[in-house]
C-alpha positions in Angstrom: -15.7 26.4 -1.3 -12.8 24.9 -2.1 -11.5 24.8 -5.7 -9.4 21.5 -6.6 -6.0 21.2 -7.2 -5.9 19.1 -10.5 -6.9 19.3 -14.0 -7.7 17.3 -16.9 -5.3 17.4 -20.3 -5.6 15.1 -23.3 -3.1 12.4 -21.3 -6.0 11.9 -18.5 -6.0 13.4 -15.0 -3.2 15.6 -14.1 -2.8 15.6 -10.0 0.6 18.3 -9.9 3.5 16.6 -11.8 1.8 12.9 -11.6 -0.6 12.3 -14.4 -3.0 9.6 -14.1 -5.4 7.7 -17.1 -8.0 8.3 -14.6 -8.8 8.6 -10.9 -9.1 4.9 -10.1 -5.1 3.6 -9.3 -4.5 -0.1 -7.7 -2.8 -0.3 -4.2 0.4 -1.8 -3.6 1.1 -5.6 -3.1 -2.2 -7.0 -4.2 -1.3 -6.9 -8.1 2.5 -7.6 -7.8 4.4 -6.6 -10.7 1.5 -5.9 -12.9 2.1 -9.0 -14.8 1.7 -12.9 -13.4 4.6 -15.4 -14.9 2.7 -18.7 -13.9 -1.0 -19.9 -14.9 -0.9 -21.9 -11.9 0.0 -19.7 -9.0 0.1 -15.9 -10.3 2.0 -15.2 -7.6 1.3 -11.7 -5.9 -1.7 -11.3 -8.4 -5.4 -11.6 -6.9 -7.3 -13.8 -9.4 -9.9 -10.8 -9.7 -7.2 -9.2 -11.6 -7.0 -11.5 -14.4 -10.9 -10.8 -15.5 -9.8 -6.6 -15.2 -7.9 -4.4 -17.9 -5.2 -3.4 -16.2 -4.0 -0.6 -18.7 -7.6 0.8 -18.1 -6.7 2.7 -14.6 -5.4 5.3 -13.8 -2.3 3.5 -12.4 -1.2 0.2 -11.6 1.3 0.4 -7.7 4.0 -2.3 -8.1 4.6 -4.3 -4.6 7.1 -2.5 -2.8 10.3 -3.2 -4.3 13.8 -3.6 -2.3 17.4 -3.1 -2.8 18.6 -6.7 -3.1 15.5 -9.8 -3.5 13.8 -10.0 -0.4 11.6 -13.1 1.1 10.2 -11.3 3.8 8.3 -14.0 5.9 7.0 -15.9 2.6 8.1 -16.4 -0.9 9.6 -15.1 -3.9 9.3 -17.9 -5.8 6.6 -18.1 -8.5 7.5 -21.5 -10.0 5.4 -24.1 -7.5 4.3 -27.2 -9.2 1.2 -28.7 -8.5 1.7 -31.1 -5.5 3.6 -27.9 -4.0 0.5 -26.1 -3.5 -0.7 -27.6 -0.2 1.7 -26.6 1.3 2.5 -22.9 -0.3 -1.2 -22.8 1.1 -0.2 -23.1 4.6 2.9 -21.3 4.7 0.4 -18.1 2.6 -1.6 -19.0 5.8 1.2 -17.2 7.9 1.1 -14.1 6.2 -2.3 -13.6 5.2 -5.4 -14.1 7.5 -9.6 -12.6 7.3 -10.8 -10.7 10.4 -13.6 -9.1 10.8 -14.3 -6.5 7.8 -11.1 -6.8 6.4 -7.8 -8.7 6.3 -4.3 -8.7 8.4 -0.8 -9.2 6.4 2.8 -9.8 7.2 4.6 -10.3 4.2 6.8 -8.3 5.1 8.3 -6.5 1.9 8.4 -9.8 0.2 10.0 -9.1 -3.6 12.1 -10.0 -6.2 14.3 -6.8 -5.8 14.7 -3.6 -8.1 16.9 -4.8 -10.3 14.9 -7.8 -11.3 11.3 -6.0 -11.6 12.8 -3.7 -13.8 14.6 -6.4 -16.0 12.0 -8.9 -16.1 8.8 -7.1 -15.5 8.1 -3.4 -16.2 9.2 -4.0 -19.7 5.9 -6.5 -20.0 4.0 -3.7 -18.3 4.1 -0.5 -20.7 1.0 -0.5 -21.6 -0.1 0.4 -18.4 0.4 3.3 -16.0 2.8 2.5 -13.0 3.4 3.9 -9.6 6.4 1.9 -8.4 6.7 1.2 -4.8 10.0 1.5 -3.0 11.1 0.5 -0.1 14.2 0.9 2.0 15.3 1.0 5.9 18.0 3.7 5.1 18.4 7.3 3.0 21.1 5.3 0.8 18.7 2.6 0.1 15.9 5.1 -1.5 18.9 6.8 -3.2 19.9 4.0 -4.7 16.4 2.6 -5.8 15.8 6.1 -7.1 18.8 5.7 -9.1 18.1 2.5 -10.5 14.8 3.2 -11.5 15.9 6.8 -13.2 18.7 4.3 -15.1 16.0 2.7 -16.6 12.8 4.4 -17.0 12.7 7.6 -19.0 11.2 10.5 -17.5 7.4 10.7 -18.0 6.9 7.0 -18.2 5.9 6.3 -15.3 3.4 7.8 -13.4 5.3 8.2 -10.3 7.8 6.3 -7.3 5.8 5.4 -4.2 8.3 6.1 -1.0 7.0 3.6 1.5 8.3 4.6 4.9 5.4 3.2 6.8 5.0 -0.7 6.9 4.4 -2.1 10.1 5.5 -5.7 8.7 9.2 -5.2 8.4 10.1 -4.4 12.2 11.8 -1.0 11.3 10.9 2.4 13.0 11.0 4.8 9.9 10.4 8.1 11.9 14.4 7.7 12.4 14.9 8.0 8.3 12.4 9.9 6.9 13.5 13.2 7.1 16.9 11.8 5.5 14.9 10.1 3.2 12.9 13.0 1.5 16.1 15.5 1.7 18.1 12.8 0.1 15.8 10.7 -2.2 13.5 13.1 -3.2 15.4 16.2 -5.4 17.2 12.9 -7.0 13.9 11.5 -8.8 13.4 12.1 -12.7 9.6 11.2 -11.8 7.0 12.5 -9.6 7.4 11.2 -6.1 4.3 9.9 -3.5 5.3 9.1 0.0 3.0 6.8 1.6 1.6 7.6 5.0 0.7 5.6 8.5 -2.3 6.2 10.5 -0.3 5.0 13.2 2.6 7.6 13.0 2.2 11.4 13.1 0.6 12.0 9.3 0.3 15.4 9.5 3.4 16.6 10.3 5.1 13.7 7.7 2.7 15.3 5.3 4.1 18.9 5.9 7.5 17.3 6.1 6.8 16.1 2.5 5.2 19.4 1.1 8.5 21.2 1.8 10.8 18.3 0.4 8.8 18.3 -2.8 6.8 15.0 -2.8 4.2 15.6 -5.6 1.5 13.8 -3.5 0.5 11.6 -0.5 -0.7 8.5 -0.7 -3.8 7.5 2.4 -3.2 5.4 4.3 -1.1 2.7 4.6 -1.9 -0.5 6.7 -3.2 -0.1 10.4 -1.3 -2.1 12.9 -2.6 -5.2 14.0 -2.6 -8.3 16.1 -4.7 -11.9 15.2 -4.0 -14.8 17.7 -5.7 -18.1 17.7 -8.5 -18.5 20.8 -7.5 -21.8 21.4 -3.6 -21.4 22.1 -3.0 -17.5 22.5 -0.3 -17.6 19.3 -0.4 -15.4 16.8 -1.9 -16.4 14.0 1.0 -14.6 11.6 4.5 -15.2 11.5 5.5 -12.0 12.1 3.2 -11.3 15.1 1.9 -8.0 14.3 0.7 -7.2 10.8 -1.5 -4.6 9.1 -4.5 -4.4 8.8 -6.6 -3.3 5.8 -10.3 -3.8 4.0 -13.5 -2.5 4.8 -12.7 -2.5 8.5 -10.2 0.3 8.1 -12.3 2.6 5.3 -13.4 5.3 8.3 -9.9 5.9 9.6 -8.9 6.7 5.9 -11.8 9.0 5.7 -11.1 10.5 9.0 -7.3 11.1 7.9 -7.5 12.4 4.4 -10.2 14.8 5.9 -7.6 15.7 8.6 -5.0 16.5 6.0 -7.1 19.1 4.3 -8.6 20.2 7.4 -5.0 20.8 8.3 -4.3 22.9 5.1 -2.3 20.5 3.5 -2.4 20.8 -0.2 -0.6 18.0 -1.5 -3.1 16.0 -4.5 -4.1 12.9 -1.9 -4.6 9.4 -3.5 -6.9 7.3 -1.0 -7.0 3.7 -0.1 -8.6 2.1 2.9 -12.1 -0.1 2.4 -12.7 1.3 -0.9 -15.5 -1.6 -2.7 -17.9 0.3 -4.0 -18.3 3.7 -6.5 -20.0 5.3 -3.6 -16.9 4.5 -1.1 -15.2 6.6 -4.0 -17.4 9.7 -3.5 -16.7 9.7 0.2 -13.3 9.6 -0.4 -13.7 12.6 -3.0 -15.5 14.6 -0.3 -13.1 13.9 2.1 -10.2 16.0 0.1 -9.1 13.1 -2.0 -8.0 13.9 -5.4 -8.0 10.0 -6.8 -8.6 6.6 -5.1 -7.5 3.4 -4.9 -8.8 -0.4 -4.6 -6.9 -2.6 -2.8 -8.2 -5.9 -0.5 -11.8 -4.9 0.1 -11.7 -5.6 -4.0 -8.9 -8.3 -4.8 -9.0 -10.2 -2.1 -11.3 -13.7 -1.0 -11.5 -16.3 0.9 -10.4 -19.4 -1.5 -14.0 -20.7 -2.5 -14.7 -17.2 -2.8 -12.0 -16.8 -6.0 -14.6 -19.2 -8.0 -16.6 -15.7 -8.0 -13.4 -14.1 -9.7 -14.9 -13.1 -13.2 -18.4 -11.5 -11.3 -16.4 -10.0 -8.9 -14.5 -8.7 -11.4 -17.4 -7.4 -13.4 -17.7 -5.1 -10.1 -14.2 -3.8 -10.7 -15.4 -3.1 -14.3 -18.3 -0.8 -13.3 -16.1 1.3 -10.7 -13.5 2.0 -13.0 -16.0 2.7 -15.6 -18.0 5.0 -12.9 -14.6 6.6 -11.7 -13.4 7.2 -15.3 -16.1 10.0 -15.9 -16.1 11.1 -12.3 -15.5 14.9 -12.7 -14.9 16.4 -8.9 -16.9 18.8 -7.8 -16.5 21.9 -5.2 -16.2 20.9 -2.0 -17.8 22.6 1.1 -15.6 22.9 4.2 -17.0 23.8 7.8 
């Protein structure tokens, strides 16, 4: 039998250096920055989340933030007028598409930039426990991001920073910078660091690199590289051609990755994400070896008509939140 690698204290659940309010967090991007600016267009916020107390989650993970504002393949505007909504929805269809059992997205790190986030959004989310997701194309950019978070956020005020060195939507080979990012950015952080792993890369090797560099935890997994084509024309449906597949379709992949990490002797805490919708999904990930679980597109995204049921979907999320909040991990059998 294996013993769990964490304990409880009066502040919540402790995963090594990371303190969460409970074992259920939210995945990066889908809830924007944890707060909306516009009641008409809650940019980056799933309508489902408007009916859920985000401050009760173990942590809320931000959209991936870069050193400067970045349009990606979408837009950073959140001041659209009612007459502009048709054009906005058409644009949205070029970066997010439903598929069998999931969603394919190609937002491409669309974000307001680290300075705007720390100035305009973070102060309004201090009732939440936050994981700040960071993305860059060099070790120098990650160092800059870490330094800016250090300067604006006192140690202990957030749960962690998450290094997104595995995104498929920005057309970059992160394997060329990963070791430099770990060597240079991780030691500079005043906050615990999480490394986000891709199932399409050598995640076992990356996890071992992270452990040697002093990373506090792993997120497993990022989206799976995917493609959708128009069956009539053969043209890609997404602006970036390839995108990241998320949702129910990747749950078996996420479970496999978590299990293989444990079988390979990786002992860092793991925050698992990929197709989680129900309490049973959470249990499966816990049995596979996860220490916490994250709700992503399987919960927060729906078809446009489906958002009319957002309050009902939110009731389901609340039930999962209550159940996982009471969860105490059992020893895991190996065999």
